[in-house]
C-alpha positions as CSV (number, residue, x, y, z in Angstrom):
1,M,-20.8,-7.9,7.9
2,G,-18.5,-10.9,8.4
3,P,-14.7,-10.6,8.5
4,V,-13.0,-8.9,5.6
5,T,-10.2,-11.0,4.2
6,V,-7.8,-10.9,1.2
7,Y,-10.5,-12.5,-0.9
8,D,-12.9,-9.5,-0.4
9,V,-10.1,-7.1,-1.1
10,A,-9.0,-8.9,-4.3
11,R,-12.5,-8.4,-5.6
12,A,-12.5,-4.7,-4.7
13,L,-9.1,-3.5,-5.9
14,P,-8.8,-1.5,-9.1
15,G,-6.8,-2.4,-12.2
16,I,-3.0,-2.0,-12.2
17,E,-2.9,1.5,-13.8
18,E,-5.5,2.9,-11.5
19,L,-3.7,1.4,-8.5
20,R,-0.4,2.9,-9.7
21,D,-1.9,6.4,-10.2
22,H,-3.8,6.3,-6.9
23,S,-0.6,5.2,-5.1
24,R,1.3,8.1,-6.5
25,G,-1.4,10.5,-5.3
26,L,-1.4,9.0,-1.8
27,A,2.4,9.3,-1.6
28,M,2.3,12.9,-2.8
29,L,-0.3,13.9,-0.3
30,D,1.7,12.3,2.5
31,A,4.9,14.1,1.3
32,V,3.1,17.4,1.6
33,L,1.5,16.7,4.9
34,S,4.6,15.1,6.5
35,P,7.9,16.6,5.4
36,E,9.7,14.1,7.7
37,W,9.9,10.9,5.6
38,E,10.0,8.7,8.7
39,S,6.5,9.7,9.8
40,R,4.8,9.2,6.4
41,Y,2.4,6.4,5.9
42,Y,2.3,6.1,2.1
43,S,5.3,6.2,-0.2
44,F,6.0,5.6,-3.9
45,D,9.3,4.9,-5.5
46,A,9.1,5.3,-9.3
47,H,12.7,4.1,-9.6
48,W,12.8,1.1,-7.2
49,S,14.9,-0.6,-9.9
50,E,15.4,0.0,-13.6
51,T,12.2,-1.9,-14.4
52,E,10.1,-1.8,-11.2
53,Q,8.2,0.7,-9.1
54,L,7.2,0.2,-5.5
55,A,4.1,1.5,-3.8
56,S,4.3,1.1,0.0
57,M,2.7,1.8,3.3
58,K,4.2,1.7,6.9
59,D,1.9,2.5,9.8
60,G,4.8,3.1,12.3
61,S,3.8,0.2,14.5
62,G,4.7,-2.9,12.5
63,G,2.0,-2.9,9.8
64,E,2.9,-2.4,6.2
65,Y,2.3,-3.3,2.6
66,T,4.5,-3.3,-0.5
67,I,3.3,-3.5,-4.1
68,V,5.8,-4.1,-6.8
69,L,4.7,-2.7,-10.2
70,S,6.5,-3.9,-13.3
71,A,5.9,-4.8,-17.0
72,A,4.8,-8.3,-15.6
73,G,2.0,-6.7,-13.5
74,A,1.6,-6.1,-9.8
75,F,2.7,-8.2,-6.8
76,A,1.3,-7.1,-3.4
77,R,2.1,-8.3,0.1
78,V,0.6,-7.1,3.4
79,F,2.0,-7.7,6.8
80,D,-0.1,-7.2,10.0
81,H,1.9,-8.0,13.0
82,E,-1.3,-8.4,15.1
83,S,-2.8,-10.9,12.6
84,P,-3.3,-14.5,13.8
85,L,-1.6,-15.4,10.4
86,S,1.6,-13.6,11.3
87,P,4.7,-15.9,11.0
88,F,5.8,-14.6,14.4
89,G,2.5,-15.3,16.1
90,P,1.7,-18.4,18.3
91,L,-0.2,-20.2,15.5
92,A,2.2,-20.0,12.6
93,D,5.3,-21.4,14.2
94,G,7.8,-19.1,12.5
95,Q,6.6,-19.8,9.0
96,T,4.5,-17.9,6.5
97,W,0.9,-19.0,6.9
98,P,-0.1,-22.0,4.7
99,G,-1.6,-21.0,1.4
100,V,-0.7,-17.3,1.5
101,L,2.0,-17.6,-1.1
102,D,0.7,-20.6,-2.9
103,G,0.1,-20.2,-6.7
104,V,2.3,-17.1,-7.1
105,P,3.0,-17.2,-10.9
106,E,6.5,-17.5,-12.4
107,A,6.5,-13.8,-13.3
108,F,6.6,-12.9,-9.6
109,R,8.6,-15.9,-8.1
110,E,11.6,-13.7,-7.5
111,Y,9.7,-11.7,-4.9
112,L,9.3,-14.8,-2.8
113,A,13.0,-14.5,-2.0
114,E,13.3,-10.7,-2.1
115,P,15.3,-9.6,1.0
116,A,13.1,-6.6,1.5
117,F,10.1,-8.9,2.0
118,T,11.7,-11.6,4.1
119,D,13.3,-11.9,7.5
120,E,16.9,-13.0,8.2
121,D,15.8,-16.6,8.1
122,G,14.3,-16.2,4.7
123,V,10.7,-16.3,6.0
124,H,8.3,-14.2,3.9
125,V,7.0,-11.5,6.3
126,T,3.5,-11.6,4.9
127,T,-0.1,-12.1,6.2
128,A,-1.8,-11.5,2.8
129,C,-0.6,-11.7,-0.7
130,L,-2.3,-10.6,-4.0
131,W,-1.0,-10.5,-7.6
132,R,-2.2,-9.5,-11.0
133,E,-0.4,-10.2,-14.2
134,A,-0.5,-7.6,-16.9
135,K,-2.9,-9.7,-19.0
136,D,-5.2,-10.6,-16.0
137,T,-8.6,-9.3,-15.6
138,A,-8.7,-9.8,-11.8
139,W,-6.5,-10.0,-8.7
140,H,-5.5,-13.4,-7.4
141,T,-4.7,-14.8,-4.0
142,G,-3.5,-18.1,-2.6
143,P,-5.9,-20.7,-1.1
144,V,-5.7,-19.5,2.5
145,E,-7.4,-21.5,5.2
146,F,-8.2,-19.1,8.0
147,P,-8.1,-20.2,11.6
148,D,-11.2,-19.8,13.8
149,L,-11.4,-16.0,13.5
150,D,-13.3,-15.5,16.8
151,G,-15.0,-12.2,15.8
152,R,-11.9,-10.7,14.1
153,E,-13.1,-8.3,11.5
154,D,-9.8,-8.1,9.6
155,P,-7.8,-11.3,10.2
156,D,-5.0,-10.8,7.7
157,G,-4.7,-7.0,7.7
158,S,-5.7,-6.6,4.1
159,G,-9.0,-4.8,4.9
160,R,-7.4,-2.2,7.1
161,F,-4.1,-1.6,5.3
162,L,-5.4,-1.6,1.7
163,H,-8.5,0.4,2.7
164,L,-7.4,3.5,0.7
165,L,-6.7,1.5,-2.4
166,V,-10.3,0.0,-2.2
167,D,-12.0,3.3,-1.2
168,R,-10.2,5.8,-3.4
169,S,-12.4,8.8,-2.6
170,A,-10.9,12.1,-1.4
171,E,-13.1,11.8,1.7
172,A,-11.6,8.5,2.7
173,Y,-8.1,9.9,2.5
174,A,-9.1,13.1,4.3
175,E,-10.6,11.0,7.1
176,F,-7.4,9.0,7.4
177,A,-5.1,12.0,7.3
178,E,-7.1,14.1,9.8
179,D,-6.9,11.2,12.2
180,Y,-3.3,10.3,11.6
181,Y,-1.8,13.8,11.2
182,E,-4.2,15.4,13.7
183,Q,-5.1,18.4,11.5
184,P,-7.9,19.3,9.2
185,V,-7.3,18.5,5.5
186,D,-8.5,20.5,2.6
187,L,-10.8,18.2,0.4
188,D,-10.4,20.1,-2.8
189,A,-6.6,20.0,-2.5
190,V,-6.8,16.2,-1.9
191,R,-9.0,15.8,-5.0
192,H,-6.5,17.8,-7.0
193,V,-3.6,15.6,-5.9
194,L,-5.4,12.3,-6.3
195,A,-6.3,13.3,-9.9
196,L,-2.5,13.7,-10.4
197,R,-2.9,17.3,-11.5
198,P,0.4,19.3,-11.3
199,L,0.9,20.9,-7.9
200,T,0.5,24.6,-7.5
201,P,1.7,26.8,-4.7
202,G,-1.9,27.2,-3.7
203,V,-2.7,23.5,-3.5
204,V,0.4,22.9,-1.4
205,A,-0.4,25.8,0.9
206,A,-3.9,24.5,1.4
207,L,-2.6,21.2,2.6
208,N,0.4,22.4,4.5
209,P,1.3,26.1,4.8
210,E,4.7,25.2,6.1
211,V,5.8,23.5,2.9
212,T,6.5,25.1,-0.4
213,L,6.5,23.7,-3.9
214,A,10.3,24.0,-4.1
215,D,10.6,21.9,-0.9
216,L,8.9,19.0,-2.7
217,A,11.3,18.7,-5.7
218,E,12.9,15.5,-4.5
219,D,9.6,13.9,-3.6
220,L,8.1,14.8,-7.0
221,A,11.0,13.1,-8.7
222,E,10.9,10.0,-6.5
223,I,7.2,9.6,-6.9
224,G,7.3,10.4,-10.6
225,Y,4.4,12.8,-10.0
226,P,3.4,14.8,-13.1
227,T,4.7,18.4,-13.2
228,A,3.5,21.2,-15.3
């Protein structure tokens, strides 16, 4: 197995609607397991703007992704601060790595200057970028020339950070959550949430006995999670 790059991930990601649904499920699971918003990994804002939704991940130590979902399609950026492609690393000289943002279509050009995705100097804080227009049948990426990878398995962060969008099994989420939240996670409850079935008091209690369905009202609304 050679290094996994954005090209491999682009081939493995699902279509836009499946990605949207799975992202809502991940965000809901994290909301139940981690009542404190700051310590959550996955989030979903169904009302990022009047016409856009935002699926996102923050690992708490500088790694993140953001995926804008709109009528135009989906625009995803990944930032791995340990990547050799990082604008802040010794190789990139303060700029987004060559090729990463090349070819982004007109429909998504505004995100290249989006303040949430750029630093104070206007540099896009991105080590991998993927997009898919609503009419597309596949995900696209720019023509990235990777440096000598020297045994790096995940040079741009896309393999690691988008892992749960590629492997959408309940087992994959449970493995992540047990490691991250350091507690056992009920697989049937995970399946229930990833299928976007309305939450029940029993499912919530199976995931986190310290949280009630009523506690989650705000999260349900923000995520746009289906309710009974």
